[in-house]
Structures are given as structure tokens and as C-alpha cells.
Kinemage of the C-alpha trace (Angstrom):
@kinemage 1
@onewidth
@group {chain A} dominant
@subgroup {mainchain}
@vectorlist {calphas} color= white
{ca met a 1} P -3.514 7.845 17.287
{ca asn a 2} L -5.229 5.887 20.058
{ca leu a 3} L -3.145 2.844 19.204
{ca ser a 4} L -0.004 4.991 19.496
{ca lys a 5} L -0.990 6.536 22.745
{ca lys a 6} L -1.751 3.104 24.186
{ca his a 7} L 1.291 1.245 23.086
{ca val a 8} L 4.034 3.845 22.489
{ca ala a 9} L 3.365 6.979 24.602
{ca asp a 10} L 0.499 9.163 25.565
{ca lys a 11} L 2.130 12.528 24.629
{ca pro a 12} L 0.989 15.691 22.867
{ca ile a 13} L 1.548 16.263 19.065
{ca leu a 14} L 4.400 18.778 18.613
{ca ala a 15} L 4.451 18.674 14.755
{ca val a 16} L 2.702 17.285 11.773
{ca ile a 17} L 4.527 16.588 8.571
{ca val a 18} L 2.410 16.330 5.436
{ca thr a 19} L 4.497 14.873 2.715
{ca his a 20} L 2.449 16.060 -0.336
{ca ser a 21} L -0.438 17.924 -1.594
{ca his a 22} L -3.088 15.206 -1.856
{ca gly a 23} L -6.291 15.263 0.176
{ca asp a 24} L -5.809 11.829 1.811
{ca his a 25} L -2.602 13.094 3.362
{ca tyr a 26} L -3.817 16.442 4.835
{ca gly a 27} L -7.524 16.127 4.948
{ca gly a 28} L -7.674 14.623 8.520
{ca leu a 29} L -5.499 17.237 10.055
{ca gln a 30} L -8.028 18.683 12.468
{ca gly a 31} L -8.840 15.199 13.665
{ca leu a 32} L -5.404 15.312 15.395
{ca val a 33} L -4.704 18.962 16.184
{ca ser a 34} L -6.558 22.231 16.293
{ca ala a 35} L -6.447 24.880 13.689
{ca glu a 36} L -5.700 27.406 16.484
{ca asp a 37} L -2.582 25.507 17.590
{ca ile a 38} L -1.268 25.498 14.037
{ca lys a 39} L -2.035 29.186 13.460
{ca ser a 40} L -0.294 30.132 16.815
{ca gly a 41} L 2.627 27.931 15.997
{ca lys a 42} L 2.108 25.735 19.071
{ca val a 43} L 2.112 22.841 16.664
{ca lys a 44} L 4.459 22.964 13.647
{ca phe a 45} L 2.589 22.112 10.436
{ca ile a 46} L 5.513 21.169 8.067
{ca thr a 47} L 5.036 20.840 4.312
{ca pro a 48} L 7.025 20.955 1.068
{ca lys a 49} L 7.333 24.371 -0.527
{ca gly a 50} L 4.242 25.295 -2.601
{ca phe a 51} L 2.096 22.758 -0.801
{ca tyr a 52} L -0.879 25.090 -0.175
{ca glu a 53} L -0.972 26.479 -3.721
{ca glu a 54} L -0.912 23.080 -5.248
{ca ala a 55} L -3.494 21.670 -2.840
{ca val a 56} L -5.795 24.510 -3.845
{ca ser a 57} L -5.027 24.087 -7.619
{ca glu a 58} L -5.570 20.264 -7.562
{ca asn a 59} L -8.520 19.946 -5.122
{ca val a 60} L -10.412 23.248 -5.548
{ca leu a 61} L -10.308 24.562 -9.160
{ca leu a 62} L -10.866 21.113 -10.553
{ca gly a 63} L -12.414 19.653 -7.433
{ca asn a 64} L -15.885 18.908 -8.927
{ca val a 65} L -14.608 16.981 -11.996
{ca met a 66} L -12.012 15.156 -9.947
{ca arg a 67} L -14.381 14.024 -7.285
{ca arg a 68} L -16.780 12.560 -9.959
{ca arg a 69} L -13.872 10.729 -11.607
{ca ala a 70} L -12.519 9.604 -8.198
{ca gly a 71} L -15.931 7.910 -7.654
{ca tyr a 72} L -15.032 5.635 -10.553
{ca gln a 73} L -11.296 5.355 -9.685
{ca phe a 74} L -12.028 4.214 -6.085
{ca gly a 75} L -15.417 2.569 -6.751
{ca leu a 76} L -17.051 4.704 -4.100
{ca asn a 77} L -20.522 3.476 -4.864
{ca leu a 78} L -19.659 -0.228 -5.207
{ca glu a 79} L -20.586 -2.979 -2.858
{ca arg a 80} L -17.592 -4.410 -0.984
{ca asn a 81} L -17.684 -8.095 -1.968
{ca ser a 82} L -16.243 -10.579 -4.373
{ca thr a 83} L -17.899 -9.082 -7.439
{ca gly a 84} L -17.571 -5.491 -6.239
{ca gln a 85} L -14.889 -3.461 -4.575
{ca val a 86} L -12.048 -5.489 -2.991
{ca asp a 87} L -9.316 -2.873 -2.993
{ca val a 88} L -8.144 0.535 -4.360
{ca gly a 89} L -4.711 -0.532 -5.358
{ca leu a 90} L -2.817 1.245 -2.654
{ca gly a 91} L -4.488 -0.939 -0.042
{ca lys a 92} L -7.948 -1.104 1.413
{ca pro a 93} L -10.290 1.875 0.929
{ca phe a 94} L -8.709 4.791 2.674
{ca leu a 95} L -11.075 7.683 1.964
{ca gly a 96} L -13.238 7.988 5.128
{ca gly a 97} L -16.181 10.245 5.759
{ca gly a 98} L -16.345 13.384 7.833
{ca arg a 99} L -14.980 16.740 7.015
{ca ser a 100} L -11.783 17.446 5.133
{ca ser a 101} L -9.238 20.080 6.365
{ca leu a 102} L -7.054 22.380 4.251
{ca leu a 103} L -4.917 24.587 6.580
{ca gln a 104} L -2.008 26.793 5.630
{ca pro a 105} L 1.368 25.380 6.874
{ca asn a 106} L 3.444 27.420 9.297
{ca phe a 107} L 6.717 25.878 8.209
{ca glu a 108} L 7.777 25.105 4.689
{ca ile a 109} L 10.696 22.955 3.597
{ca glu a 110} L 12.446 24.922 0.884
{ca lys a 111} L 15.353 22.779 -0.256
{ca thr a 112} L 16.841 19.338 -0.277
{ca gly a 113} L 19.287 18.690 2.610
{ca gln a 114} L 17.332 21.059 4.906
{ca thr a 115} L 17.369 19.732 8.505
{ca leu a 116} L 14.918 20.291 11.357
{ca asn a 117} L 15.158 19.235 14.974
{ca ile a 118} L 11.820 18.443 16.635
{ca asp a 119} L 12.067 17.710 20.270
{ca gly a 120} L 15.448 16.167 19.958
{ca leu a 121} L 14.708 14.206 16.815
{ca glu a 122} L 16.866 15.389 13.831
{ca leu a 123} L 15.191 15.066 10.391
{ca val a 124} L 16.743 15.620 6.932
{ca phe a 125} L 14.435 16.454 4.106
{ca gln a 126} L 14.434 15.948 0.359
{ca leu a 127} L 12.207 17.948 -1.918
{ca thr a 128} L 10.651 15.955 -4.761
{ca pro a 129} L 8.359 18.277 -6.750
{ca asn a 130} L 6.408 17.057 -9.737
{ca ser a 131} L 6.967 13.467 -8.821
{ca glu a 132} L 3.891 11.811 -7.295
{ca ala a 133} L 2.484 15.198 -6.486
{ca pro a 134} L 3.293 18.670 -7.690
{ca ala a 135} L 4.612 19.570 -4.132
{ca glu a 136} L 6.140 16.553 -2.258
{ca leu a 137} L 8.982 15.711 0.157
{ca thr a 138} L 10.632 12.626 1.659
{ca leu a 139} L 12.519 12.638 5.010
{ca phe a 140} L 15.204 10.735 6.774
{ca ala a 141} L 15.727 10.272 10.533
{ca pro a 142} L 19.425 9.562 10.912
{ca ser a 143} L 19.242 8.381 14.603
{ca lys a 144} L 16.579 5.892 13.703
{ca lys a 145} L 18.098 4.934 10.292
{ca val a 146} L 14.523 5.322 8.789
{ca phe a 147} L 13.760 6.778 5.347
{ca phe a 148} L 10.133 7.907 4.829
{ca ser a 149} L 9.718 7.597 1.092
{ca ala a 150} L 6.191 9.198 0.960
{ca glu a 151} L 4.675 7.910 -2.257
{ca ile a 152} L 7.692 8.055 -4.583
{ca ala a 153} L 8.512 4.474 -3.575
{ca ser a 154} L 5.643 2.097 -2.610
{ca his a 155} L 4.667 -1.569 -2.794
{ca thr a 156} L 2.983 -1.167 -6.147
{ca tyr a 157} L 3.503 0.751 -9.356
{ca his a 158} L 2.038 4.217 -8.825
{ca asn a 159} L 0.235 6.389 -11.282
{ca val a 160} L 2.177 8.742 -13.460
{ca leu a 161} L -1.272 10.260 -14.305
{ca thr a 162} L -4.083 9.488 -11.887
{ca pro a 163} L -7.317 8.321 -13.496
{ca arg a 164} L -9.255 10.901 -11.435
{ca gly a 165} L -7.360 13.523 -13.315
{ca ala a 166} L -4.454 15.837 -12.221
{ca lys a 167} L -1.298 17.335 -13.711
{ca thr a 168} L 0.703 14.569 -15.405
{ca arg a 169} L 3.765 13.698 -13.299
{ca asp a 170} L 7.320 13.739 -14.486
{ca ala a 171} L 8.426 10.087 -14.558
{ca lys a 172} L 12.011 10.959 -15.343
{ca ala a 173} L 12.309 13.341 -12.365
{ca trp a 174} L 10.527 10.700 -10.291
{ca ala a 175} L 13.273 8.152 -11.086
{ca gly a 176} L 15.828 10.842 -10.524
{ca tyr a 177} L 14.611 11.553 -6.903
{ca leu a 178} L 14.738 7.924 -6.003
{ca asp a 179} L 18.399 7.801 -7.290
{ca glu a 180} L 19.086 10.952 -5.289
{ca ala a 181} L 17.591 9.482 -2.150
{ca ile a 182} L 19.862 6.432 -2.473
{ca asp a 183} L 22.843 8.652 -2.726
{ca leu a 184} L 21.682 10.911 0.168
{ca phe a 185} L 20.463 8.399 2.636
{ca gly a 186} L 21.024 4.904 1.341
{ca ala a 187} L 24.313 4.104 3.277
{ca lys a 188} L 22.701 4.868 6.594
{ca thr a 189} L 19.128 3.341 5.862
{ca glu a 190} L 17.971 0.349 7.658
{ca phe a 191} L 14.172 0.890 7.260
{ca ile a 192} L 12.072 2.290 4.552
{ca val a 193} L 8.520 3.507 5.365
{ca pro a 194} L 6.286 4.297 2.335
{ca ser a 195} L 2.847 5.903 2.571
{ca his a 196} L -0.068 3.568 2.468
{ca thr a 197} L 1.884 0.385 2.530
{ca trp a 198} L 4.180 -1.521 4.857
{ca pro a 199} L 7.870 -0.919 5.841
{ca val a 200} L 10.900 -2.568 4.221
{ca tyr a 201} L 13.297 -4.051 6.798
{ca gly a 202} L 17.019 -4.295 6.269
{ca his a 203} L 19.604 -2.234 4.430
{ca asp a 204} L 20.294 -4.561 1.462
{ca lys a 205} L 16.558 -5.337 0.818
{ca gly a 206} L 15.682 -1.664 1.187
{ca ile a 207} L 18.268 -0.438 -1.347
{ca thr a 208} L 17.171 -3.099 -3.839
{ca phe a 209} L 13.545 -1.924 -3.330
{ca leu a 210} L 14.546 1.677 -4.084
{ca glu a 211} L 16.661 0.755 -7.070
{ca lys a 212} L 14.032 -1.441 -8.672
{ca gln a 213} L 11.353 1.150 -8.009
{ca arg a 214} L 13.598 3.797 -9.576
{ca asp a 215} L 14.247 1.549 -12.643
{ca leu a 216} L 10.475 0.819 -12.952
{ca tyr a 217} L 9.696 4.485 -13.588
{ca lys a 218} L 12.770 5.057 -15.683
{ca tyr a 219} L 12.214 1.949 -17.831
{ca val a 220} L 8.601 2.905 -18.831
{ca his a 221} L 9.709 6.460 -19.341
{ca asp a 222} L 12.610 5.625 -21.573
{ca gln a 223} L 10.879 2.981 -23.526
{ca thr a 224} L 7.865 5.277 -24.127
{ca val a 225} L 10.130 8.041 -25.482
{ca his a 226} L 12.105 5.460 -27.552
{ca leu a 227} L 8.957 4.004 -29.195
{ca ala a 228} L 7.458 7.520 -29.701
{ca asn a 229} L 10.624 8.418 -31.594
{ca lys a 230} L 9.905 5.364 -33.767
{ca gly a 231} L 6.454 6.792 -34.661
{ca leu a 232} L 4.191 4.793 -32.394
{ca asn a 233} L 1.228 6.570 -30.850
{ca lys a 234} L 0.295 6.316 -27.131
{ca asp a 235} L -2.158 3.371 -27.653
{ca glu a 236} L 0.411 1.510 -29.693
{ca ile a 237} L 3.161 2.147 -27.132
{ca ala a 238} L 0.963 0.858 -24.308
{ca glu a 239} L 0.358 -2.415 -26.148
{ca glu a 240} L 4.145 -2.779 -26.950
{ca ile a 241} L 5.833 -2.075 -23.629
{ca lys a 242} L 6.498 -5.067 -21.370
{ca leu a 243} L 8.757 -4.961 -18.263
{ca pro a 244} L 11.867 -7.031 -18.252
{ca pro a 245} L 11.526 -10.050 -15.903
{ca glu a 246} L 13.929 -8.586 -13.249
{ca leu a 247} L 11.496 -5.746 -12.708
{ca ala a 248} L 8.212 -7.471 -13.382
{ca lys a 249} L 8.772 -10.273 -10.952
{ca glu a 250} L 8.974 -8.015 -7.959
{ca trp a 251} L 5.749 -7.812 -5.978
{ca tyr a 252} L 6.192 -4.019 -5.459
{ca asn a 253} L 6.484 -3.375 -9.162
{ca arg a 254} L 3.227 -5.036 -10.171
{ca asp a 255} L 0.212 -3.247 -11.614
{ca phe a 256} L -1.818 -3.181 -8.478
{ca tyr a 257} L -2.502 0.612 -8.700
{ca gly a 258} L -0.907 2.338 -11.593
{ca thr a 259} L -0.157 0.148 -14.619
{ca val a 260} L 2.498 -0.019 -17.382
{ca lys a 261} L -0.178 0.658 -19.967
{ca his a 262} L -1.697 3.710 -18.314
{ca asn a 263} L 1.726 5.237 -17.388
{ca ala a 264} L 3.172 4.746 -20.817
{ca lys a 265} L 0.160 6.746 -22.197
{ca ala a 266} L 0.689 9.285 -19.432
{ca thr a 267} L 4.429 9.729 -20.293
{ca tyr a 268} L 3.497 10.173 -24.011
{ca gln a 269} L 0.977 12.928 -22.946
{ca phe a 270} L 3.460 14.560 -20.693
{ca tyr a 271} L 5.828 15.204 -23.585
{ca leu a 272} L 3.598 15.253 -26.711
{ca gly a 273} L 0.070 15.999 -25.546
{ca trp a 274} L -3.120 14.286 -26.640
{ca trp a 275} L -2.619 14.309 -30.410
{ca asp a 276} L -0.729 11.545 -32.096
{ca gly a 277} L 0.206 13.498 -35.300
{ca asn a 278} L -2.423 12.097 -37.561
{ca pro a 279} L -4.718 14.838 -38.931
{ca ala a 280} L -7.646 12.396 -38.775
{ca glu a 281} L -7.337 12.548 -35.043
{ca tyr a 282} L -6.924 16.212 -34.720
{ca asp a 283} L -10.446 17.771 -35.034
{ca lys a 284} L -12.780 14.804 -34.568
{ca leu a 285} L -16.523 15.127 -34.267
{ca pro a 286} L -18.016 15.456 -30.743
{ca gln a 287} L -18.745 11.942 -29.392
{ca val a 288} L -22.575 12.071 -29.742
{ca glu a 289} L -22.531 13.199 -33.222
{ca ala a 290} L -19.848 10.712 -34.174
{ca ala a 291} L -21.692 7.923 -32.503
{ca lys a 292} L -24.754 8.529 -34.672
{ca lys a 293} L -22.601 8.299 -37.820
{ca tyr a 294} L -20.875 5.120 -36.559
{ca val a 295} L -24.168 3.471 -35.925
{ca glu a 296} L -25.483 4.399 -39.366
{ca trp a 297} L -22.405 2.951 -40.948
{ca phe a 298} L -22.560 -0.251 -38.886
{ca gly a 299} L -25.989 -0.800 -40.439
{ca gly a 300} L -28.110 0.430 -37.564
{ca glu a 301} L -28.433 -0.400 -33.932
{ca glu a 302} L -29.777 -3.940 -34.333
{ca thr a 303} L -27.039 -5.113 -36.631
{ca ala a 304} L -24.354 -3.399 -34.528
{ca leu a 305} L -25.694 -5.000 -31.327
{ca lys a 306} L -25.853 -8.493 -33.056
{ca lys a 307} L -22.250 -8.135 -33.999
{ca ala a 308} L -21.249 -6.912 -30.635
{ca asn a 309} L -22.957 -9.984 -29.074
{ca glu a 310} L -20.938 -12.258 -31.396
{ca ser a 311} L -17.646 -10.437 -30.329
{ca tyr a 312} L -18.625 -10.796 -26.642
{ca gln a 313} L -18.982 -14.573 -27.065
{ca lys a 314} L -15.563 -14.628 -28.529
{ca gly a 315} L -14.124 -12.825 -25.355
{ca glu a 316} L -13.301 -9.633 -27.270
{ca tyr a 317} L -14.418 -7.468 -24.312
{ca arg a 318} L -12.309 -4.387 -25.064
{ca trp a 319} L -13.662 -4.260 -28.580
{ca val a 320} L -17.272 -4.777 -27.394
{ca ala a 321} L -16.831 -1.928 -24.880
{ca glu a 322} L -15.550 0.404 -27.643
{ca val a 323} L -18.153 -0.446 -30.234
{ca leu a 324} L -21.125 -0.291 -27.760
{ca lys a 325} L -20.155 3.223 -26.682
{ca his a 326} L -21.266 4.406 -30.106
{ca ile a 327} L -24.640 2.755 -29.828
{ca ile a 328} L -25.289 4.177 -26.343
{ca phe a 329} L -24.193 7.592 -27.203
{ca ala a 330} L -26.376 7.538 -30.288
{ca asn a 331} L -29.305 6.191 -28.345
{ca pro a 332} L -28.887 6.226 -24.472
{ca glu a 333} L -32.344 4.495 -24.215
{ca asn a 334} L -30.983 1.223 -25.712
{ca thr a 335} L -31.059 -0.954 -22.622
{ca ala a 336} L -29.758 -4.085 -24.374
{ca ala a 337} L -26.602 -2.173 -25.479
{ca lys a 338} L -26.046 -0.720 -22.009
{ca asn a 339} L -26.443 -4.115 -20.355
{ca leu a 340} L -24.057 -5.763 -22.784
{ca gln a 341} L -21.408 -3.032 -22.330
{ca ala a 342} L -21.816 -3.438 -18.590
{ca asp a 343} L -21.128 -7.203 -19.083
{ca ala a 344} L -17.986 -6.282 -21.026
{ca phe a 345} L -16.954 -3.798 -18.433
{ca glu a 346} L -17.283 -6.498 -15.726
{ca gln a 347} L -15.271 -9.012 -17.618
{ca ile a 348} L -12.440 -6.544 -18.091
{ca ala a 349} L -12.695 -5.600 -14.379
{ca tyr a 350} L -12.448 -9.237 -13.153
{ca gln a 351} L -9.316 -9.737 -15.350
{ca ser a 352} L -7.596 -6.534 -14.092
{ca glu a 353} L -4.644 -6.744 -11.732
{ca ser a 354} L -4.997 -3.171 -10.830
{ca gly a 355} L -7.476 -2.317 -8.085
{ca ile a 356} L -8.517 0.942 -9.649
{ca trp a 357} L -8.937 -0.613 -13.143
{ca arg a 358} L -11.289 -3.102 -11.487
{ca asp a 359} L -13.139 -0.275 -9.621
{ca leu a 360} L -13.506 2.083 -12.568
{ca tyr a 361} L -14.862 -0.586 -14.892
{ca leu a 362} L -17.299 -1.891 -12.262
{ca ala a 363} L -18.431 1.655 -11.456
{ca gly a 364} L -19.133 2.126 -15.131
{ca ala a 365} L -21.095 -1.084 -15.312
{ca lys a 366} L -23.204 -0.224 -12.219
{ca glu a 367} L -24.151 3.207 -13.740
{ca leu a 368} L -24.985 1.636 -17.090
{ca arg a 369} L -27.551 -0.617 -15.320
{ca glu a 370} L -28.756 1.835 -12.522
{ca gly a 371} L -28.040 5.278 -13.815
{ca val a 372} L -26.209 7.900 -11.992
{ca ile a 373} L -26.685 7.510 -8.241
{ca val a 374} L -27.533 10.894 -6.719
{ca pro a 375} L -27.584 10.859 -2.802
{ca lys a 376} L -31.039 11.579 -1.271
{ca asn a 377} L -29.527 14.070 1.111
{ca pro a 378} L -26.182 15.186 -0.357
{ca val a 379} L -23.771 16.669 2.131
{ca asn a 380} L -23.209 20.430 1.525
{ca arg a 381} L -19.476 20.893 2.092
{ca ala a 382} L -19.332 24.379 0.666
{ca thr a 383} L -19.068 26.250 3.950
{ca gly a 384} L -16.149 24.246 5.310
{ca phe a 385} L -14.547 24.054 1.833
{ca leu a 386} L -14.683 27.966 1.357
{ca ser a 387} L -13.681 28.646 5.026
{ca ala a 388} L -10.391 26.771 4.420
{ca leu a 389} L -9.428 29.173 1.534
{ca thr a 390} L -7.761 32.484 1.448
{ca pro a 391} L -9.926 35.252 -0.193
{ca glu a 392} L -7.611 35.148 -3.225
{ca ala a 393} L -8.240 31.384 -3.599
{ca ile a 394} L -12.016 31.974 -3.238
{ca phe a 395} L -11.905 34.436 -6.110
{ca asp a 396} L -9.698 32.117 -8.141
{ca tyr a 397} L -12.402 29.463 -7.619
{ca leu a 398} L -15.199 31.854 -8.480
{ca ser a 399} L -13.407 32.736 -11.678
{ca val a 400} L -13.836 29.172 -13.018
{ca thr a 401} L -17.537 28.998 -12.136
{ca val a 402} L -18.217 31.986 -14.502
{ca asp a 403} L -20.549 31.049 -17.346
{ca gly a 404} L -18.935 32.790 -20.396
{ca asn a 405} L -22.219 33.137 -22.166
{ca lys a 406} L -23.913 34.884 -19.308
{ca ala a 407} L -20.820 37.165 -18.629
{ca ala a 408} L -20.550 38.299 -22.248
{ca gly a 409} L -21.054 42.079 -22.514
{ca lys a 410} L -21.109 42.643 -18.780
{ca glu a 411} L -18.614 44.918 -16.970
{ca val a 412} L -18.843 45.030 -13.166
{ca ala a 413} L -16.134 46.246 -10.731
{ca leu a 414} L -16.416 45.439 -6.914
{ca arg a 415} L -14.061 45.938 -4.019
{ca phe a 416} L -13.927 43.603 -1.082
{ca ile a 417} L -12.082 44.682 2.093
{ca phe a 418} L -11.248 41.961 4.704
{ca pro a 419} L -10.157 44.141 7.710
{ca glu a 420} L -8.936 41.323 9.981
{ca leu a 421} L -6.659 40.070 7.083
{ca asn a 422} L -5.620 43.553 5.985
{ca lys a 423} L -6.693 42.732 2.412
{ca asn a 424} L -8.209 45.039 -0.111
{ca ile a 425} L -9.171 43.237 -3.300
{ca leu a 426} L -10.615 44.696 -6.471
{ca val a 427} L -12.717 42.047 -8.334
{ca tyr a 428} L -13.834 42.947 -11.735
{ca leu a 429} L -15.629 41.213 -14.683
{ca lys a 430} L -14.535 42.215 -18.163
{ca asn a 431} L -14.524 40.470 -21.483
{ca gly a 432} L -16.182 37.444 -19.867
{ca val a 433} L -13.292 36.993 -17.427
{ca leu a 434} L -13.329 37.508 -13.640
{ca his a 435} L -10.093 39.246 -12.389
{ca gln a 436} L -8.758 40.215 -9.027
{ca ser a 437} L -6.070 42.737 -7.990
{ca gln a 438} L -4.683 44.016 -4.708
{ca thr a 439} L -2.486 46.743 -6.361
{ca arg a 440} L -5.243 48.797 -8.049
{ca ile a 441} L -6.192 50.591 -4.829
{ca asn a 442} L -7.391 53.779 -6.625
{ca asp a 443} L -9.535 52.070 -9.281
{ca lys a 444} L -13.293 52.956 -9.047
{ca ala a 445} L -15.648 50.216 -7.780
{ca glu a 446} L -19.423 50.330 -8.129
{ca phe a 447} L -19.844 48.510 -4.815
{ca thr a 448} L -17.398 48.196 -1.946
{ca leu a 449} L -17.969 45.626 0.785
{ca thr a 450} L -16.084 45.614 4.059
{ca ile a 451} L -16.597 42.288 5.690
{ca pro a 452} L -14.904 39.615 7.825
{ca lys a 453} L -13.939 36.528 5.831
{ca thr a 454} L -16.237 34.280 7.884
{ca lys a 455} L -19.373 36.449 7.025
{ca phe a 456} L -18.194 36.672 3.396
{ca val a 457} L -18.196 32.823 3.269
{ca glu a 458} L -21.713 32.983 4.822
{ca leu a 459} L -22.827 35.432 2.233
{ca leu a 460} L -21.712 33.077 -0.594
{ca thr a 461} L -23.151 29.909 0.885
{ca thr a 462} L -26.448 31.357 2.159
{ca pro a 463} L -27.285 34.208 -0.269
{ca glu a 464} L -30.940 34.176 0.870
{ca asn a 465} L -29.579 35.786 4.128
{ca ala a 466} L -27.805 38.524 2.236
{ca lys a 467} L -29.868 41.500 3.617
{ca thr a 468} L -29.356 40.361 7.155
{ca leu a 469} L -25.612 39.822 6.700
{ca leu a 470} L -25.101 43.163 4.951
{ca phe a 471} L -26.473 45.028 7.910
{ca ser a 472} L -24.927 42.895 10.594
{ca asp a 473} L -22.070 43.990 13.014
{ca gly a 474} L -18.712 44.333 11.358
{ca val a 475} L -20.097 44.709 7.857
{ca ser a 476} L -20.346 47.962 5.881
{ca phe a 477} L -20.877 48.768 2.294
{ca glu a 478} L -20.900 51.707 -0.198
{ca gly a 479} L -22.426 51.847 -3.665
{ca asp a 480} L -25.042 49.720 -5.288
{ca pro a 481} L -25.465 46.265 -3.667
{ca phe a 482} L -27.345 45.045 -6.648
{ca lys a 483} L -24.021 45.002 -8.535
{ca phe a 484} L -23.013 42.137 -6.262
{ca lys a 485} L -26.153 40.405 -7.317
{ca glu a 486} L -25.338 41.126 -10.913
{ca leu a 487} L -21.838 39.645 -10.522
{ca ala a 488} L -23.239 36.587 -8.741
{ca ser a 489} L -25.729 36.054 -11.632
{ca val a 490} L -22.847 34.895 -13.963
{ca phe a 491} L -21.701 32.178 -11.524
{ca glu a 492} L -22.804 28.630 -12.493
{ca pro a 493} L -22.643 26.056 -9.819
{ca ala a 494} L -21.097 22.709 -11.044
{ca asn a 495} L -23.120 19.578 -11.316
{ca pro a 496} L -21.333 16.893 -9.206
{ca tyr a 497} L -23.252 14.060 -10.777
{ca trp a 498} L -22.711 14.414 -14.497
{ca asn a 499} L -22.964 11.512 -16.864
{ca ile a 500} L -19.939 9.500 -17.826
{ca val a 501} L -20.979 6.283 -19.522
{ca thr a 502} L -23.953 7.903 -21.229
{ca pro a 503} L -24.149 11.218 -23.024
């Protein structure tokens, strides 16, 4: 922003366009503009339809598990050097520190072809849902001849299923949106600006770029379906598919981020799920139990480790990684097995073209040797995180923190009234499930709490101050406050540092 003010113009921001529902695209919003200016409409906050709901779904309900996996995908604990992290595939590491913002948009793009004039600049939008994100858009500035492709076209093969975990993306629709963009904007386009990477200059070069990115996604999609129909499973398909030279030779189609192997498996999963049709794969033993059986069949840990060392010397790193998982999950104290698997992970990492393949293998190697790294003073982001959510989203989040065993047999009904939001929400626990309703106004509640949302967030994040909060200004209640405590007793906070490479 400072660079723009210095070299372009020092003018106020009138609008912010967030192309899709991923945290690295909206998280820094309040570093640019104030929440008050967005709430009042002074600054337009423009997003694709469904942005807020999808941002909540992807980054809140599954936020804990995704953050842990993202630590592997982006190598967040790796040293930045020649044997550590050099890249994250979309460019240099782009996830900074500080707080992340999730604000509700005040203007949604609802259809392709919708136009908007911002301070004399006309923009034409294209909706591309379920492509690189569940809610996404691209846009075209006719007077500038610039097409902003968001992340549906970039200088790398993107992920059809991100390793950190998310909803699998629709590769067929993704290719279709690129084709549609060529039809809508191609004739007038001179410049293409993707997210994360550099622009493409020139009409002919730009159209070739869009066409070959389109055909990249369509080729892997079509060939995955073709091979699945021949009876190959996802692992076999991933080994089989190779891009034709006319696609593979392009820099922007290389496996720097997403990969052909990974995306073939993702496309298989998108259509057919995790099972390959073989009953032997359908109800397998849990991994620790299976690991003990494998090691027994190998002839014991010592024999298995000896064979793994022999395979390592032959350069069979993928096989070594697979076999040693069984030894480690059968006996996580076997340091020799952990060190050898770490060696194998490193060799796979150093041979990987993809930045995130490199990072996730090196992250696994580091934890095998050093254990899970828990920060000495972990940052508590709960207050900021909950403050950004609507009450409904907060209760949605709380519903997935319920421990089903603790909730069994309990029935509790509470009512929460947020006067400044004009919301009256019945929250009730029944059959081990937490529900919420704004239509059951007359249903009886054992405890009713009238409270501003800011104080409700405070109540959730600092329960030790409950008594003070319940008797503070603007807060009133009826019924038995211990019912709130009873409900809270079934919530189980998630562990953000769970084991991955060990059981």
C-alpha cells in the first residue's frame, strides 16, 4: 500500500474486492480499511455470492485441523535455507503474522456479467463457484483491457484438493470457467493479472496462457475419469497420467504447487469418494492396530528395519516411508525407524518439484526427529476469531466442539438474546447434538441470557469472569445459570498440536 501511495497516487481506498473465500485473500483487510467504514458502507467490500458462509465453513468449523495440516503444507516450522523451506509453490511464503480479519461484505456479486462502476472505473464480473474456492470470482476492467484471473489461472498447476484439507474442487467446472472467460473477455484482453504470481503481457500470449491452463485442468480431469472407467484406482491413475508435451513444457503448467498426481487422486475422490471398490480396502483396521500386525508379519521390528535400510540404499524412498510408518505406529519409541523415515522423507522432498510437497515431507522429517513443536507462549486468537462471527456462526462452531460421549443423555435448553442485533436464538442439546433455532420463540428455556455479542464473546473466552459479566451493565438473565455451565461442560476444546507422523 505504501508503494502504491508513493509511486501511483496517495488517495483513499473506496472499495476492496476479495476474489475468494481463502484467508490469505481476506485476512489482512483491517490492515487497509476499518471495520467501521465497511459496516457504514463508506468503503465497498465486494465479494462473490456466498463468500462469508464459505469462509466460515472452511476456516472456522474445520479451522483447527486445517491449521495443523497447513503447518505441513507450508512448512511453517522449517528453517528457510537450502535444506529447509525455499518456497510454498505459489511464490515465497505469504502467510504473515498479526491478526486475521473476517468481516461481512456489504456488496455481493450475484451473477456473471454483473457490472459495477467504482469512481469511474467500470468492472465486469464472472462468478466461478467451486473452482479454486467454493465462492470465487474473476473480473475484467474494459477500459484498461485487464483480466484479473484470481486463482483460476496462475503460473503453476493449482490444487484441485489442497493438502491442508478443504472441499474437493470441481476440475471440470474450473476448466469451463476459463473457457467462459476467454469467450467473455478474451477479444479485449491485453493483460492478465493472476493472484500470487506475475502478469501476462500481450493479447496472444495471454489467450494461449488461458487456453493451456484450461486444458491442463480438463486433461487431468478427463484422463482420470477415463482411467477410472477402465477400473484403475486413484493410486494407479496417479502413476499412469502424464501430461502431453504441449501442456507439460509450459512453465505455468508445471507441478510447482499442485501436481498431476495429487490432482488425479482429488478428481477420483470428487466423483467416487475414498473407496476403490475392493472390499479389502473398505473396513480396514485402524492404523495403530494394523501396524502391530504388519510388524509381526514382517518378522519383528529388527528384521523390518534391516530390510528398510536395504531398500533405502537402493533409493526406494517411497517404499521405505510406507513400510516404516508401520514400525513407528507399532512402536513410536523406535528412534532408528523414525530417523530412517525422516531420511526417506528428506530424499523425497529434495526430489520434489512442488514447493508444498517439499515442505510437507520436510515438516514430517523435522517432527520425527524433534517431536511436535508446541510454542512456549501460544497466541490465543479465540477472542478475535469469535468476534468476527455472527451468533449463528458461533453456535455452529460450538456444535462441532461437543463431545458426544459427555453429551449423551443430557437435555438442556437455553435462550440467547442479542438486543443490538435483534436476534433471539434458542440453543438446545438433545440426543448428543447441539441445535439452534430463531423460529421457536415460544419454546421453554431453562436459562435465558440477554447479552450484547461483545460480552457474549468475553463470556466464552474468559469463563472465569462469568459472575462479573452476568451482573454487568446491559446483561440480564432468567432461570438457572448453572444450566449454562452444564451446557459448557460438553464442549471439548480442540488440540492444535496433535500428532501426524506418530500415533
